[in-house]
C-alpha positions in Angstrom: -0.2 0.1 -0.2 1.2 3.1 -1.2 2.1 6.0 1.6 -0.2 8.9 1.7 0.9 12.7 1.7 -0.3 12.9 4.9 2.3 9.5 6.1 5.0 11.1 4.6 3.9 15.4 5.7 3.9 13.6 9.2 7.3 11.9 9.3 9.3 15.0 7.7 7.7 17.5 11.1 8.1 14.9 13.2 11.4 14.2 12.3 12.4 18.0 11.7 11.4 18.9 15.4 11.9 16.0 17.4 15.6 14.6 16.7 14.8 11.5 20.0 12.0 9.8 17.0 14.6 10.9 14.4 17.1 8.9 15.9 14.2 6.0 16.9 13.4 6.0 13.4 17.0 5.0 12.1 17.6 2.4 14.6 14.2 0.6 14.1 15.4 0.2 10.7 19.0 -1.6 11.0 16.9 -3.8 14.5 14.7 -5.0 11.9 17.5 -5.4 9.2 19.5 -7.0 11.5 16.1 -9.1 13.1 15.7 -10.3 9.2 12.4 -8.3 8.6 14.8 -6.9 5.5 11.5 -6.0 3.9 10.5 -3.8 6.9 13.6 -2.4 7.3 14.1 -1.1 4.1 10.7 1.1 4.1 11.6 1.7 7.5 15.0 3.3 6.5 13.3 4.6 2.8 11.0 6.7 5.4 13.9 7.9 7.5 15.8 9.0 4.5 13.1 10.8 2.5 11.5 12.6 6.0 16.0 14.1 6.5 18.1 14.3 4.1 17.1 12.8 1.0 17.7 10.8 -1.9 19.9 13.1 -3.9 22.0 14.0 -1.0 22.7 10.4 -0.4 23.0 9.8 -3.9 25.8 12.3 -3.8 27.5 10.8 -0.3 27.7 7.0 -1.6 28.5 7.7 -5.6 25.1 6.2 -6.8 22.0 8.1 -8.7 19.2 8.8 -6.9 16.9 7.0 -8.4 19.3 3.3 -7.6 19.4 4.3 -4.1 15.6 4.4 -4.6 15.1 1.0 -6.1 17.2 -0.2 -4.1 15.0 0.5 -0.5 12.1 0.0 -2.3 9.5 -2.7 -2.8 11.4 -4.8 -5.1 14.7 -4.1 -3.6 17.5 -6.1 -3.1 20.7 -4.7 -2.3 23.9 -5.7 -1.9 24.7 -5.4 1.8 27.7 -3.6 0.7 25.6 -0.9 -0.2 23.4 -1.5 2.8 26.0 -1.1 4.9 27.3 2.1 3.4 23.6 4.0 3.6 23.5 3.0 6.7 26.8 4.3 7.4 26.2 7.6 5.7 22.6 7.9 7.7 25.0 7.5 10.7 27.2 10.0 9.9 24.5 12.6 8.6 22.7 12.4 12.8 26.2 12.3 14.4 24.7 8.5 16.1 26.1 5.9 16.4 24.8 2.0 16.6 26.7 -0.6 18.1 24.8 -4.0 17.6 24.7 -5.4 21.1 24.7 -9.8 21.9 21.1 -10.6 24.1 19.5 -14.2 24.9 
C-alpha cells in the first residue's frame, strides 16, 4: 500500500522537530534488518531518508544515483550488503549517531 502524502508529511515534520524520533526511526530500520525483516527495514530506512537528507544528498555521499538508491530500498529492491552498509554508515554520520550491536539471550 503506498503511503499517503499526509503520512509522509507527518513523518517529515516530526523528524524535523524531534531528534529522538529521528534517531529511533534510523535505529528501528537497522534493527529490522538485523532481525531478518528486510522488507520492513528497507521501508523504514526509505521513510527516514525521505524525511531527513533525501535521496539526492545520499546519492552524492555514496556516489550512487538517487534513483538507484530508491530502487534498492523499494519493495522489490535487493541491495547488496556492501551497498546497504554503506548507506547505513552515511546515515549514521549525517545523524551524528553511532549504532552498536549488542548480543542478548
